[in-house]
C-alpha positions as CSV (number, residue, x, y, z in Angstrom):
1,X,0.0,0.0,0.0
2,X,1.3,3.5,-0.9
3,X,0.8,5.7,2.1
4,X,2.4,8.4,4.3
5,X,2.6,7.7,8.0
6,X,2.2,10.9,10.1
7,X,3.4,10.8,13.7
8,X,1.1,13.1,15.6
9,X,2.3,15.9,17.8
10,X,0.3,15.9,21.1
11,X,0.7,17.9,24.3
12,X,-1.3,17.6,27.6
13,X,-4.2,16.0,25.8
14,X,-4.3,18.5,23.0
15,X,-3.8,17.9,19.3
16,X,-1.2,20.4,18.1
17,X,-2.2,22.7,15.2
18,X,1.2,22.1,13.5
19,X,-0.1,18.5,12.6
20,X,-2.0,20.2,9.9
21,X,1.2,20.9,8.0
22,X,2.1,17.2,8.2
23,X,-1.3,16.4,6.7
24,X,-1.1,19.1,4.1
25,X,2.2,18.0,2.6
26,X,0.6,14.6,2.0
27,X,-1.7,16.2,-0.6
28,X,1.4,17.5,-2.5
29,X,3.1,14.1,-2.2
30,X,-0.2,12.4,-3.4
31,X,0.0,9.9,-0.6
32,X,-2.8,8.6,1.6
33,X,-2.3,10.2,5.1
34,X,-2.4,7.7,7.9
35,X,-2.0,9.2,11.3
36,X,-0.3,7.5,14.3
37,X,-1.6,8.9,17.6
38,X,-1.9,7.8,21.2
39,X,-5.4,6.8,22.2
40,X,-7.3,9.7,23.9
41,X,-10.1,12.1,23.2
42,X,-8.2,14.5,20.9
43,X,-10.2,17.0,18.9
44,X,-9.2,16.0,15.3
45,X,-10.7,16.5,11.9
46,X,-10.5,12.9,11.0
47,X,-12.0,13.5,7.5
48,X,-8.7,14.9,6.4
49,X,-7.1,11.5,6.9
50,X,-7.4,8.2,5.1
51,X,-6.7,6.2,8.3
52,X,-6.0,6.5,12.0
53,X,-3.8,4.2,14.1
54,X,-4.5,4.7,17.8
55,X,-1.8,3.4,20.2
56,X,-2.8,2.3,23.7
57,X,0.0,4.1,25.4
58,X,0.4,7.2,27.6
59,X,1.0,10.4,25.7
60,X,4.3,10.9,27.5
61,X,5.4,7.4,26.5
62,X,4.4,8.0,22.9
63,X,7.0,10.9,22.9
64,X,9.7,8.5,24.0
65,X,11.9,7.5,20.9
66,X,12.6,4.1,22.5
67,X,8.9,3.4,22.4
68,X,8.3,5.0,19.1
69,X,10.6,2.7,17.1
70,X,8.7,-0.2,18.8
71,X,5.4,1.3,17.7
72,X,6.6,1.9,14.2
73,X,7.9,-1.7,13.9
74,X,4.4,-2.9,14.7
75,X,2.8,-0.6,12.1
76,X,5.4,-1.7,9.4
77,X,4.9,-5.3,10.3
78,X,1.2,-5.1,9.6
79,X,0.9,-2.5,6.8
80,X,4.3,-2.7,5.2
81,X,6.8,0.2,5.0
82,X,5.2,3.6,4.3
83,X,6.6,5.7,1.4
84,X,7.4,8.5,3.9
85,X,7.2,8.9,7.7
86,X,6.4,12.5,8.6
87,X,7.2,14.2,11.9
88,X,6.7,17.8,13.0
89,X,9.9,19.9,13.1
90,X,9.5,20.5,16.8
91,X,11.9,19.6,19.6
92,X,10.2,16.3,20.2
93,X,9.5,15.7,16.5
94,X,13.1,16.3,15.5
95,X,14.3,13.9,18.2
96,X,11.8,11.1,17.3
97,X,12.7,11.5,13.6
98,X,16.4,11.3,14.1
99,X,16.2,8.3,16.3
100,X,13.8,6.6,13.9
101,X,16.1,7.3,10.9
102,X,19.1,5.8,12.7
103,X,17.1,2.8,14.0
104,X,15.6,1.8,10.7
105,X,18.5,3.1,8.5
106,X,16.4,5.5,6.6
107,X,17.4,8.8,4.8
108,X,16.0,11.9,6.5
109,X,15.3,15.5,5.4
110,X,14.7,17.9,8.2
111,X,12.8,21.3,8.5
112,X,11.0,21.0,5.1
113,X,9.3,24.2,4.2
114,X,8.3,23.7,0.6
115,X,8.0,20.9,-2.0
116,X,8.2,20.9,-5.8
117,X,5.9,18.1,-7.0
118,X,7.2,18.2,-10.6
119,X,10.8,17.7,-9.6
120,X,10.2,15.7,-6.4
121,X,12.4,18.2,-4.5
122,X,12.1,19.3,-0.9
123,X,13.2,22.7,0.2
124,X,14.6,24.1,3.5
125,X,15.8,27.6,4.1
126,X,18.9,29.1,5.5
127,X,20.0,32.6,6.6
128,X,16.5,34.0,7.3
129,X,15.0,32.6,4.1
130,X,17.6,34.2,1.9
131,X,19.0,30.9,0.7
132,X,17.1,27.7,0.0
133,X,18.6,24.2,-0.2
134,X,17.1,21.5,-2.5
135,X,17.0,17.9,-1.3
136,X,15.9,14.6,-2.6
137,X,15.8,11.3,-0.6
138,X,18.5,8.8,-1.6
139,X,17.3,5.5,-3.1
140,X,13.8,4.4,-3.9
141,X,12.7,3.2,-0.5
142,X,11.1,4.8,2.5
143,X,12.4,8.1,3.9
144,X,11.7,10.5,6.7
145,X,10.9,14.2,6.8
146,X,10.2,16.8,9.5
147,X,7.9,19.6,8.5
148,X,8.2,23.2,9.4
149,X,5.2,24.7,11.2
150,X,3.0,26.9,9.1
151,X,4.2,25.7,5.7
152,X,1.6,23.3,4.4
153,X,-1.7,23.5,6.3
154,X,-3.3,25.4,3.4
155,X,-3.1,22.1,1.4
156,X,-5.2,20.2,3.9
157,X,-8.4,18.8,2.2
158,X,-11.3,16.7,3.5
159,X,-12.0,13.6,1.5
160,X,-15.6,13.4,2.8
161,X,-15.3,9.9,4.1
162,X,-14.7,8.4,7.5
163,X,-11.2,7.1,7.8
164,X,-10.4,3.6,8.8
165,X,-9.5,3.3,12.5
166,X,-7.4,0.6,14.1
167,X,-5.7,0.2,17.5
168,X,-2.3,-1.1,18.6
169,X,-2.5,-2.5,22.1
170,X,0.5,-4.7,22.8
171,X,3.2,-2.0,23.4
172,X,5.4,-2.3,26.4
173,X,6.9,1.0,27.5
174,X,10.7,1.1,27.8
175,X,12.0,1.3,31.4
176,X,15.3,2.8,30.2
177,X,14.0,6.3,29.7
178,X,11.0,7.8,31.5
179,X,9.1,11.1,31.4
180,X,9.7,13.5,34.3
181,X,7.4,16.5,33.9
182,X,6.2,19.2,31.6
183,X,7.7,22.5,32.6
184,X,5.0,25.2,32.7
185,X,5.9,28.6,31.1
186,X,6.0,31.5,33.4
187,X,2.6,33.3,33.8
188,X,2.6,37.0,32.9
189,X,0.1,39.8,33.1
190,X,0.0,40.1,29.3
191,X,-1.0,37.4,26.8
192,X,0.1,38.5,23.3
193,X,-1.9,35.7,21.7
194,X,-5.1,37.5,22.8
195,X,-4.1,41.0,21.4
196,X,-6.0,42.4,18.4
197,X,-3.1,44.8,17.6
198,X,0.6,43.9,18.1
199,X,3.5,46.3,17.7
200,X,6.4,43.9,17.3
201,X,10.0,45.0,17.6
202,X,13.2,43.5,16.1
203,X,16.9,44.0,16.4
204,X,16.5,47.0,14.1
205,X,15.5,49.2,17.0
206,X,19.2,49.4,17.9
207,X,19.2,49.2,21.7
208,X,17.1,48.9,24.8
209,X,16.9,52.6,25.4
210,X,14.5,52.8,22.4
211,X,11.9,50.6,24.0
212,X,10.1,53.3,26.1
213,X,9.5,55.4,23.0
214,X,8.0,52.4,21.2
215,X,5.9,51.6,24.3
216,X,4.5,55.2,24.1
217,X,3.6,54.5,20.4
218,X,1.9,51.3,21.4
219,X,-0.1,53.2,23.9
220,X,-1.2,55.7,21.3
221,X,-2.1,52.9,18.9
222,X,-3.9,50.9,21.6
223,X,-1.5,48.1,20.7
224,X,0.4,45.5,22.7
225,X,4.2,45.3,22.5
226,X,5.8,42.1,21.3
227,X,9.2,41.2,19.8
228,X,11.4,38.9,17.7
229,X,13.9,36.5,19.2
230,X,17.0,38.8,19.1
231,X,15.1,41.4,21.2
232,X,14.2,38.7,23.7
233,X,17.6,37.2,23.8
234,X,19.1,40.6,24.6
235,X,16.5,40.9,27.4
236,X,15.1,44.1,26.0
237,X,11.6,42.5,26.4
238,X,10.5,39.6,28.6
239,X,10.3,36.1,27.1
240,X,6.4,36.1,27.2
241,X,6.5,38.8,24.5
242,X,8.3,36.7,22.0
243,X,6.7,35.8,18.7
244,X,7.9,32.8,16.7
245,X,8.5,29.1,16.8
246,X,10.4,29.4,20.1
247,X,7.8,31.9,21.4
248,X,4.1,32.4,20.8
249,X,2.0,32.0,17.6
250,X,-0.2,35.0,17.2
251,X,-3.1,36.0,14.9
252,X,-3.9,39.6,15.6
253,X,-6.1,41.8,13.4
254,X,-3.1,44.0,12.9
255,X,0.6,43.1,13.2
256,X,3.0,46.0,12.9
257,X,6.5,44.8,12.6
258,X,9.2,47.4,13.1
259,X,12.9,46.5,12.5
260,X,12.2,42.8,12.0
261,X,14.0,41.2,9.0
262,X,11.7,38.1,9.0
263,X,13.6,34.9,9.9
264,X,11.4,31.9,9.2
265,X,11.1,31.2,12.9
266,X,9.4,34.5,13.4
267,X,7.3,34.4,10.2
268,X,5.9,31.0,11.3
269,X,4.6,32.7,14.5
270,X,2.7,35.6,12.9
271,X,2.1,35.0,9.2
272,X,-1.6,34.2,9.8
273,X,-2.3,37.7,11.1
274,X,-5.2,39.5,9.3
275,X,-3.1,42.5,8.3
276,X,0.7,42.6,8.4
277,X,2.5,46.0,8.1
278,X,6.3,45.9,7.9
279,X,8.7,48.7,8.4
280,X,12.4,48.0,7.6
281,X,15.2,50.0,6.0
282,X,16.3,46.9,4.0
283,X,14.2,46.5,0.9
284,X,15.3,42.9,0.6
285,X,14.1,41.9,4.1
286,X,12.1,38.6,3.9
287,X,9.3,40.0,5.9
288,X,8.1,42.1,3.0
289,X,7.2,38.8,1.2
290,X,4.4,38.3,3.8
291,X,3.4,41.9,4.5
292,X,0.1,43.4,3.2
293,X,1.8,46.8,3.5
294,X,5.5,47.6,3.5
295,X,7.5,50.7,4.3
296,X,11.1,50.9,3.4
297,X,12.4,53.6,5.8
298,X,14.2,54.3,9.1
299,X,11.9,52.8,11.7
300,X,12.7,55.6,14.3
301,X,11.6,58.3,11.8
302,X,8.4,56.3,11.1
303,X,7.8,55.9,14.8
304,X,8.2,59.6,15.5
305,X,6.0,60.6,12.6
306,X,3.2,58.2,13.8
307,X,3.5,59.7,17.3
308,X,3.2,63.2,16.0
309,X,0.1,62.3,14.0
310,X,-1.6,60.4,16.8
311,X,-0.9,63.3,19.3
312,X,-2.3,66.0,16.9
C-alpha cells in the first residue's frame, strides 16, 4: 500500500495545530495520510485523513523515541513500509525523527518548508529565508521528513469519508528512559496571543533605550508590544512577549513589525495575522514577502511621525 505515515504531535491531551502541516504535505506528495496517535479524546478533523492508528499508550510514553521505534515496527509489520514517515519539526518531533532514521537506517530530510511536486524536490531555508537548499531522498525506498510549522496546512483537504481506525494494544513501554514532567511557562500579566493589535520590535530598533519610545507609540495605537527572538535574547523585552516558533504563535487583526527582518522562525509565528505591516530599511528583508503593506524607511523616523500624527 502506498501511504504516508504521520506521527502526531500531542501535548497535555491537545492535538497540536502544527499537525495540519504534516497532513497538508501529503496532498502534494499524493500519498494517503495515515496518522499515528496515542489513544485519547483528541479533537481532530478525521475526515482529512485516510486512516488513523491509535496506540494504547500514555501520551508521554508516545513521545519517547525508544517506544516510538517499537510502535513503528508494529505498524510496518502489519501494513508494510510507508513511502514516507512524517514528523513535525518541533523539539520532540526532531528527536523522534532522528532516532527513527538511525534505528531503521532511513534517509532523513529535516525542516522541510516547501515541495516541488514536478521535480520531487524538498526545500529548506537558511539565513532567514535568503538561501534555499534543495533535497531529494536517496534511493527508492522509505524516507523521513520533518515539516516546518505553518508551511503546508493550506493544502489540507477533506476527503468526505470516515477514515479507517485501528488500534495497537501490545506496546510495552521502555523502562530505560522515563518522562519526568512538563515545565510550565512563566505566567505573565499580558498574553500576546489575545491581542488584536501587536506592535512587534526587532533588532533594528538598535538598543534597549529605544523601548520606552515604542511603548509610548503602542499606547497611542492601543497596541500590545511584542518582539522577535533577538530582542528577547538581549533581554530588552520579557520572554512572554516573543513571537515565533520558540515563542508564541499570534493571529492579531493588525501586526505592525518594526525593524524585523523576518527569519522563518518569526514568520511562522505571525504570518496568519489578518493584516501585516512591515517597516524596515532593508528593501530585501524577507518579511516584505508576507506583508500586506510595506514601508522601506528608518523605523525611528516612522515611529516619531506616527506619534506626531496620533498626538495631533
